[in-house]
C-alpha positions in Angstrom: -0.6 -12.8 5.4 -0.8 -13.7 9.1 2.4 -14.7 10.7 3.4 -15.7 14.2 6.8 -15.6 15.9 7.2 -17.8 18.9 10.5 -16.7 20.5 11.0 -13.0 19.7 14.6 -12.8 20.8 17.7 -12.0 18.6 16.5 -13.7 15.5 12.7 -13.7 16.1 12.6 -9.9 16.5 14.4 -9.4 13.2 12.1 -11.7 11.3 9.0 -10.2 12.9 10.2 -6.7 11.8 10.9 -7.9 8.2 7.5 -9.5 7.9 5.7 -6.5 9.4 7.6 -4.2 7.0 6.5 -6.3 4.1 2.9 -5.8 5.1 2.1 -9.0 7.0 0.0 -9.1 10.1 2.6 -10.3 12.7 1.8 -11.8 16.1 4.8 -12.0 18.5 4.9 -14.0 21.7 6.6 -13.0 24.9 6.5 -14.2 28.5 6.5 -10.6 29.9 3.8 -7.9 29.8 6.4 -5.1 29.4 7.7 -6.8 26.3 4.1 -7.0 25.0 3.8 -3.2 25.3 7.1 -2.8 23.3 5.9 -5.2 20.6 2.6 -3.3 20.3 4.5 0.0 19.9 6.6 -1.6 17.2 3.4 -2.6 15.2 3.3 -6.2 16.2 0.4 -7.9 17.9 1.7 -9.3 21.2 0.6 -12.5 22.8 1.7 -13.2 26.4 2.3 -16.9 26.7 4.9 -19.5 27.6 5.7 -22.6 25.7 5.9 -24.5 29.0 2.3 -23.5 30.0 -0.1 -25.3 27.7 -3.1 -23.3 28.9 -1.4 -20.1 27.8 -0.9 -21.5 24.3 -4.6 -21.9 23.6 -4.7 -18.2 22.5 -2.4 -18.9 19.5 -4.1 -17.7 16.4 -4.4 -19.5 13.1 -1.6 -18.2 10.8 -0.1 -18.8 7.4 3.4 -19.1 8.8 4.7 -19.8 12.2 8.4 -19.2 13.1 9.5 -21.1 16.1 12.8 -19.5 17.4 12.7 -20.1 21.1 16.0 -19.7 22.9 17.1 -21.0 26.2 16.8 -18.4 29.0 19.0 -19.6 31.8 17.3 -17.2 34.3 13.8 -18.8 33.8 14.5 -21.8 36.1 13.4 -24.3 33.4 15.7 -27.0 32.1 17.0 -26.9 28.6 15.2 -30.1 27.8 11.9 -28.6 29.1 12.3 -25.5 26.9 13.4 -27.1 23.7 11.7 -30.5 23.7 8.6 -30.1 26.0 7.9 -26.5 24.9 8.0 -27.5 21.2 5.8 -30.5 21.9 3.3 -28.3 23.7 3.0 -25.8 20.8 2.6 -28.6 18.3 0.0 -30.5 20.3 -2.0 -27.4 21.3 -2.1 -26.1 17.7 -3.1 -29.5 16.5 -5.8 -30.1 19.2 -7.3 -26.6 19.0 -7.3 -26.5 15.2 -5.8 -23.1 15.3 -2.9 -24.4 13.3 -0.5 -22.9 10.7 0.2 -23.3 7.1 3.9 -23.4 7.3 6.1 -24.0 10.4 9.7 -22.9 10.4 11.7 -24.3 13.3 15.1 -22.6 14.1 17.4 -25.3 15.4 21.2 -25.3 16.1 24.2 -26.6 14.3 25.2 -28.2 17.6 23.2 -31.3 16.5 26.0 -32.2 14.2 28.8 -32.2 16.8 31.6 -31.7 14.3 34.1 -29.2 15.8 37.1 -29.7 13.6 36.3 -26.9 11.2 35.2 -29.3 8.4 32.2 -28.8 6.1 28.8 -29.5 7.7 25.6 -29.7 5.8 22.2 -31.5 6.1 23.9 -34.8 5.1 26.4 -34.7 7.9 25.8 -37.2 10.6 24.1 -35.9 13.7 26.5 -36.9 16.5 26.3 -34.1 19.1 29.2 -34.1 21.6 27.5 -32.0 24.2 24.3 -32.5 26.2 22.9 -29.3 24.7 23.3 -30.7 21.2 21.6 -34.0 22.2 18.7 -32.1 23.6 18.3 -30.0 20.4 18.5 -33.1 18.4 15.7 -34.6 20.5 13.6 -31.5 19.8 14.3 -31.9 16.0 13.1 -35.5 16.3 10.0 -34.3 18.1 9.4 -32.0 15.2 10.1 -34.7 12.7 7.6 -37.1 14.2 4.9 -34.4 13.9 6.1 -33.2 10.5 5.0 -36.3 8.6 1.5 -34.8 8.8 2.4 -31.1 8.2 4.5 -28.8 5.9 7.3 -28.1 8.3 10.9 -26.9 7.8 13.9 -26.8 10.1 16.7 -24.2 9.9 19.9 -24.9 11.8 20.9 -21.8 13.6 24.1 -21.6 11.6 21.8 -19.8 9.1 21.8 -16.8 11.4 25.5 -16.3 10.6 24.8 -15.9 6.9 24.4 -12.4 5.4 20.9 -11.3 6.4 19.8 -11.4 2.7 20.3 -15.2 2.7 18.2 -15.8 5.8 15.5 -13.4 4.5 15.4 -15.3 1.2 15.0 -18.6 3.1 12.1 -17.2 5.2 10.4 -15.2 2.5 10.7 -17.6 -0.4 10.9 -20.9 1.3 14.2 -21.7 -0.3 14.9 -25.3 0.5 17.6 -25.7 3.1 17.2 -29.3 4.1 
């Protein structure tokens, strides 16, 4: 299968390696040429692009599964809203307009959209009442995804999943175990 990881940071690199090791052809995005060389040496097919640069996204290939795990790089000079909301909207619109597309889209979000900080149980039925601006921005990104998802097979994983044992996250990504 052909798979694409947009956001090859902490989580994205691990998923890319797992997919590669299971025999999938894995494309991995980066904004930096030196990272592209490292990805190539690791058996990934690198794509140098930036979610904030729509023109650079036209090279995205058609894939069976796309993992969107873009993190906020404070050193980039971009705002959090630009990265999370506008970047996601760019990827979705370019993929739709170009027809390159994807079969499955997995979006890695954040548990900050819930806003509960009292140590209580949080699940997908918990109200989304983020207390911080960052949580409100991530919730806006989820709503961007939701407005597009009515036409596609998309899933969102809240980043709390990255705190589970790796076998749980692998199961979710490999077997599409429902999480929402």
